[in-house]
C-alpha positions in Angstrom: -29.9 105.2 -0.4 -28.0 103.7 -3.4 -28.9 105.1 -6.8 -31.1 102.7 -8.7 -32.3 100.9 -5.5 -36.0 100.0 -5.4 -37.1 99.8 -1.8 -40.4 98.1 -2.6 -38.7 95.3 -4.6 -36.0 94.9 -2.0 -38.6 94.6 0.8 -40.6 92.0 -1.2 -37.4 89.9 -1.8 -36.5 90.0 1.8 -39.9 88.7 2.7 -39.7 86.1 0.0 -36.3 84.9 1.2 -37.7 84.4 4.7 -40.7 82.5 3.2 -38.6 80.2 1.2 -36.3 79.5 4.1 -39.4 78.4 6.1 -40.0 75.8 3.4 -37.1 73.7 4.7 -38.6 73.3 8.2 -41.9 72.7 6.5 -40.3 69.9 4.5 -38.8 68.5 7.7 -42.2 68.2 9.2 -43.7 66.9 6.0 -41.1 64.1 5.7 -40.9 63.6 9.4 -44.6 62.9 9.6 -44.6 60.5 6.6 -42.0 58.1 8.0 -42.4 55.7 10.9 -41.9 57.2 14.4 -38.6 55.4 14.8 -37.2 57.4 11.9 -38.8 60.8 12.6 -36.1 62.7 14.4 -33.5 61.8 11.8 -35.7 62.9 9.0 -36.3 66.2 10.7 -32.7 66.9 11.3 -31.6 65.9 7.8 -33.5 68.9 6.6 -32.3 71.2 9.4 -28.6 70.4 9.0 -28.9 71.3 5.3 -29.7 74.9 6.3 -26.4 75.4 8.1 -24.2 73.4 5.8 -25.4 74.9 2.5 -25.4 78.4 3.9 -21.6 78.2 4.7 -20.9 76.6 1.4 -22.9 79.2 -0.5 -21.1 82.2 1.0 -17.6 80.6 0.7 -17.9 79.7 -2.9 -21.3 78.5 -4.1 -22.8 81.9 -5.0 -19.6 82.8 -6.9 -19.7 79.6 -8.9 -23.4 79.8 -9.6 -23.8 83.5 -10.4 -20.3 84.8 -10.9 -18.7 85.8 -14.2 -18.9 82.8 -16.6 -15.7 80.7 -16.8 -14.5 80.5 -20.4 -17.7 82.0 -21.8 -19.2 78.6 -22.4 -22.1 78.8 -20.0 -21.1 75.9 -17.7 -19.9 77.5 -14.5 -19.4 80.8 -12.9 -16.1 82.1 -11.4 -17.0 84.9 -9.1 -15.7 86.2 -5.8 -15.3 83.2 -3.5 -16.3 85.2 -0.4 -19.5 87.1 -0.6 -18.2 89.2 2.3 -16.4 91.2 -0.4 -19.8 92.4 -1.7 -20.8 95.6 0.2 -24.4 95.9 1.4 -25.1 98.7 -1.1 -24.0 96.7 -4.2 -26.9 96.1 -6.5 -28.2 93.2 -8.5 -30.5 95.1 -10.8 -32.7 97.2 -8.5 -32.1 95.1 -5.3 -29.1 94.6 -3.0 -26.9 91.8 -4.2 -26.5 90.3 -0.7 -30.3 89.8 -0.5 -30.4 88.3 -4.0 -27.6 85.9 -2.9 -29.6 84.9 0.2 -32.7 84.4 -1.8 -30.9 82.0 -4.2 -29.3 80.3 -1.1 -32.7 79.2 0.2 -33.3 77.4 -3.1 -30.1 75.5 -2.8 -31.0 74.5 0.8 -34.4 73.0 0.1 -33.2 71.3 -3.1 -30.7 69.0 -1.4 -33.0 68.5 1.6 -35.6 67.1 -0.8 -33.3 64.2 -1.8 -33.4 62.9 1.8 -37.0 61.6 1.2 -35.8 59.1 -1.4 -33.5 57.4 1.2 -35.6 57.8 4.3 -35.1 55.1 6.9 -31.9 53.6 5.5 -29.2 56.3 5.4 -26.7 57.1 8.1 -26.6 60.7 9.2 -22.9 61.2 9.1 -22.4 60.3 5.5 -25.5 62.4 4.7 -23.6 65.4 5.7 -20.8 64.6 3.3 -23.4 64.0 0.6 -24.9 67.4 1.1 -21.5 69.1 0.7 -20.6 67.1 -2.4 -24.0 67.3 -4.1 -24.5 71.1 -3.7 -21.0 71.7 -5.1 -21.0 69.3 -8.0 -24.7 69.2 -9.0 -26.7 72.1 -7.7 -24.2 74.9 -8.4 -23.5 74.0 -12.0 -27.2 73.5 -12.9 -28.1 76.8 -11.2 -25.6 78.5 -13.4 -26.9 76.9 -16.5 -30.5 77.9 -15.9 -30.6 80.9 -13.5 -27.6 82.9 -14.5 -27.9 85.1 -17.6 -24.6 83.6 -19.0 -25.7 80.0 -18.4 -26.0 77.9 -21.6 -29.6 76.9 -21.1 -30.5 80.5 -20.1 -28.8 82.0 -23.2 -30.5 79.3 -25.4 -33.9 80.5 -24.3 -35.0 77.7 -22.0 -37.8 78.8 -19.7 -37.7 77.9 -16.0 -39.1 80.8 -13.9 -38.5 79.4 -10.4 -36.7 76.1 -10.5 -38.5 73.3 -12.3 -35.1 72.2 -13.7 -32.8 73.5 -11.0 -34.9 72.4 -7.9 -37.6 69.9 -8.8 -36.1 67.8 -11.6 -32.5 67.8 -10.2 -33.7 66.7 -6.8 -36.2 64.1 -8.2 -33.7 62.5 -10.5 -30.9 62.7 -7.9 -33.3 61.0 -5.5 -33.7 58.2 -8.0 -30.0 57.8 -8.2 -29.6 57.6 -4.5 -32.4 55.1 -4.2 -30.5 52.9 -6.6 -27.2 53.4 -4.8 -28.6 52.4 -1.3 -30.9 49.7 -2.6 -34.2 48.6 -1.2 -35.0 49.1 2.4 -36.2 46.3 4.7 -39.9 47.4 4.6 -39.8 47.7 0.8 -38.5 44.2 0.4 -41.2 42.9 2.7 -43.8 44.8 0.7 -45.0 46.6 3.7 -47.0 49.7 3.0 -46.1 53.1 4.4 -47.0 53.8 8.0 -46.9 57.5 8.5 -46.0 58.2 12.1 -47.7 61.6 12.4 -50.4 62.8 9.9 -50.7 66.2 11.6 -47.0 66.8 11.0 -47.6 66.0 7.3 -50.4 68.5 7.1 -48.5 71.1 9.0 -45.5 70.6 6.7 -47.7 71.0 3.6 -49.1 74.2 5.0 -45.6 75.7 5.6 -44.4 74.5 2.2 -47.5 76.0 0.5 -47.0 79.3 2.3 -43.3 79.4 1.4 -44.1 78.5 -2.2 -45.6 82.0 -2.8 -42.2 83.5 -2.0 -40.5 80.8 -4.0 -42.5 81.5 -7.2 -43.6 85.2 -6.9 -40.3 86.2 -5.3 -38.5 84.9 -8.4 -39.9 87.9 -10.2 -37.4 90.0 -8.1 -40.1 92.7 -8.0 -43.6 93.3 -6.6 -45.3 94.0 -9.9 -47.5 92.2 -12.4 -45.2 89.3 -13.0 -45.1 88.5 -9.3 -48.8 88.8 -9.2 -49.3 86.3 -12.0 -46.8 83.9 -10.4 -48.6 84.2 -7.0 -52.1 83.5 -8.5 -50.9 80.6 -10.6 -49.3 79.0 -7.6 -52.6 79.0 -5.7 -54.6 77.7 -8.6 -52.3 74.9 -9.5 -51.9 73.6 -6.0 -55.7 73.5 -5.5 -56.2 71.9 -8.9 -53.7 69.2 -8.1 -55.2 68.4 -4.7 -58.7 68.0 -6.0 -57.6 66.0 -9.1 -55.6 63.5 -6.9 -58.6 63.0 -4.7 -60.9 62.4 -7.6 -58.5 59.9 -9.2 -58.0 58.2 -5.9 -61.8 57.8 -5.5 -62.3 56.5 -9.0 -59.5 54.0 -8.6 -59.9 52.8 -5.0 -63.2 54.2 -3.8 -61.5 55.8 -0.8 -59.9 59.1 0.0 -56.7 59.5 2.0 -55.1 62.5 3.7 -51.8 61.6 2.2 -53.4 61.6 -1.2 -54.6 65.2 -0.8 -51.1 66.4 0.3 -49.5 64.6 -2.6 -51.9 66.1 -5.1 -51.3 69.6 -3.8 -47.6 69.1 -3.8 -47.7 67.8 -7.4 -49.5 70.9 -8.6 -47.1 73.2 -6.7 -44.1 71.4 -8.2 -45.3 71.6 -11.7 -46.3 75.2 -11.6 -42.9 76.2 -10.3 -41.2 76.6 -13.7 -44.3 77.9 -15.4 -46.0 80.2 -12.9 -45.2 83.5 -14.6 -45.5 82.2 -18.1 -49.0 80.8 -18.2 -52.6 82.1 -17.8 -55.0 81.2 -15.1 -56.5 78.5 -17.3 -53.0 77.2 -18.0 -52.1 77.0 -14.3 -55.3 75.0 -13.7 -54.5 72.7 -16.6 -50.9 72.2 -15.3 -52.2 71.3 -11.8 -54.6 68.8 -13.2 -52.1 67.2 -15.5 -49.4 67.0 -12.9 -51.6 65.3 -10.4 -52.7 62.8 -13.0 -49.2 62.0 -14.1 -47.8 61.9 -10.6 -50.5 59.4 -9.3 -49.0 56.9 -11.7 -45.4 58.0 -11.4 -45.3 57.2 -7.7 -46.4 53.7 -8.5 -43.6 53.1 -11.0 -41.3 52.2 -8.1 -43.4 49.2 -7.4 -43.1 48.0 -11.0 -39.4 48.9 -11.5 -38.4 47.8 -8.0 -36.5 50.9 -6.7 -37.2 52.2 -3.2 -38.0 55.9 -3.6 -39.3 55.9 0.0 -41.2 59.2 0.1 -41.8 59.5 -3.7 -39.4 62.3 -4.4 -38.9 61.0 -8.0 -42.6 60.3 -8.5 -43.7 63.8 -7.5 -40.7 66.2 -7.8 -39.1 64.5 -10.7 -42.3 63.8 -12.7 -44.0 67.0 -11.7 -40.9 69.0 -12.7 -40.9 67.4 -16.1 -44.6 68.2 -16.5 -44.1 71.9 -15.6 -41.1 72.4 -17.8 -42.4 70.6 -20.9 -45.9 72.2 -20.6 -44.4 75.5 -21.3 -43.8 74.4 -24.9 -47.6 74.3 -25.2 -49.1 76.7 -22.6 -46.7 79.6 -22.4 -48.6 82.8 -23.4 -45.6 85.0 -24.2 -47.1 87.8 -22.1 -44.5 90.1 -20.7 -41.9 87.4 -20.1 -40.9 84.2 -22.0 -41.9 83.0 -25.4 -45.3 81.7 -26.6 -45.9 78.0 -26.7 -47.6 76.0 -29.5 -51.1 76.7 -28.2 -50.4 80.5 -28.5 -48.8 80.5 -31.9 -45.3 79.8 -30.8 -42.7 77.7 -32.6 -42.0 74.0 -32.1 -38.5 75.0 -31.3 -39.7 76.3 -27.9 -41.0 72.8 -27.0 -37.9 71.2 -28.3 -35.6 73.4 -26.1 -37.7 72.6 -23.1 -37.4 68.8 -23.7 -33.7 69.0 -24.4 -33.2 70.9 -21.1 -35.1 68.2 -19.2 -32.9 65.5 -20.8 -29.6 67.5 -20.2 -30.3 68.3 -16.5 -31.8 64.9 -15.8 -28.8 63.0 -17.2 -26.3 65.2 -15.5 -28.0 65.1 -12.1 -28.4 61.3 -12.3 -24.9 60.4 -13.4 -23.0 62.8 -11.0 -25.3 61.9 -8.0 -24.9 58.2 -8.6 -21.1 58.6 -8.6 -21.2 60.7 -5.5 -23.4 58.3 -3.7 -21.3 55.3 -4.6 -18.1 56.8 -3.5 -19.5 58.0 -0.1 -21.2 54.7 0.5 -18.0 52.8 -0.3 -15.8 54.9 1.8 -18.1 55.7 4.8 -21.0 53.2 4.6 -23.9 55.4 4.0 -26.5 52.6 3.9 -27.7 51.2 7.2 -27.6 47.4 7.8 -30.9 45.5 7.9 -30.6 45.3 11.6 -30.1 49.0 12.0 -33.1 49.7 9.7 -35.3 47.5 11.8 -34.2 49.3 14.9 -34.8 52.7 13.3 -32.5 55.5 12.2 -33.2 57.5 15.4 -31.5 54.8 17.5 -28.3 55.1 15.5 -28.6 58.9 15.2 -26.3 59.6 18.2 -23.7 57.2 16.9 -23.1 59.0 13.6 
């Protein structure tokens, strides 16, 4: 046994890694059930192909660029060993094997890019999607992960709080989804103002269950130990998800006098998204408040596309983008300063804590939007990522074998 190795922490991180990996199949079922049956197979496989693509990229160069020694000591990008194969199994990252730490971070990268597929569901060709995954992970995810998650990243050194990926995962995917929705334009159904027709509600519920299960590994696993911080993150995750689900249902009833199964899943997802950056920093009451606020904000954010006229098909921007902002900014008010992080305004903290959280949202959001928009435009121009109206009417599954 290596000196300094904590077997309990290592075991917990291995379990957490498997749990987070399961979130991507969960997302596949969640998205697959939400689209029309003619697009279901494509949506499922857009998530599954991300697993293999991102894994190879991560071990070739992604991990080294995200968590390697900082290039130029400016906090923008890592410059580590390009092949993780050079890292022996007994090398440690703190008290856990570095290879397991790398795998844990890999699962975050996988689901982040898979989330973006929901914004362009039903109108993106599968072949160009593969190219998009490679380019986006390299040019957007890896730098942002270095900024926030690595100790030498500029946002990390500045003191920005993001425990499990509100900026890196939720905001970057939500804003990137908006950029891709603008690149590919409105789908046929959106232009006809046809409402969503989920092809398989049980798939949606199954997907939510798998996502929720994996979220405990996502948040509590980010403690990198099985102690009190992980416990706090675990409990906060449960409370925020439930608070979001119930809040969405109440608002739905007050506004429309009816309750929907999709509304319940959206509310739970909004709460889980918002608690991701804040799970270890807030109290039980804070977690409840974040779940309620996130659901309330996201109920209106998902309708913004109807006002602004952009086709965010499965509400990636409205839930992950808006929910991520709620979670990150709320830390400026609700962070307790217990054990980790700094206190927010409600706990005697400085206004600078809130200011840094807001600046981080603006910086990551702007970077993700601009770079994603450019990536999308280039791929669409060179390889025709957007499907024609006729192809969309036929369904993406019909063209799946041709890509």
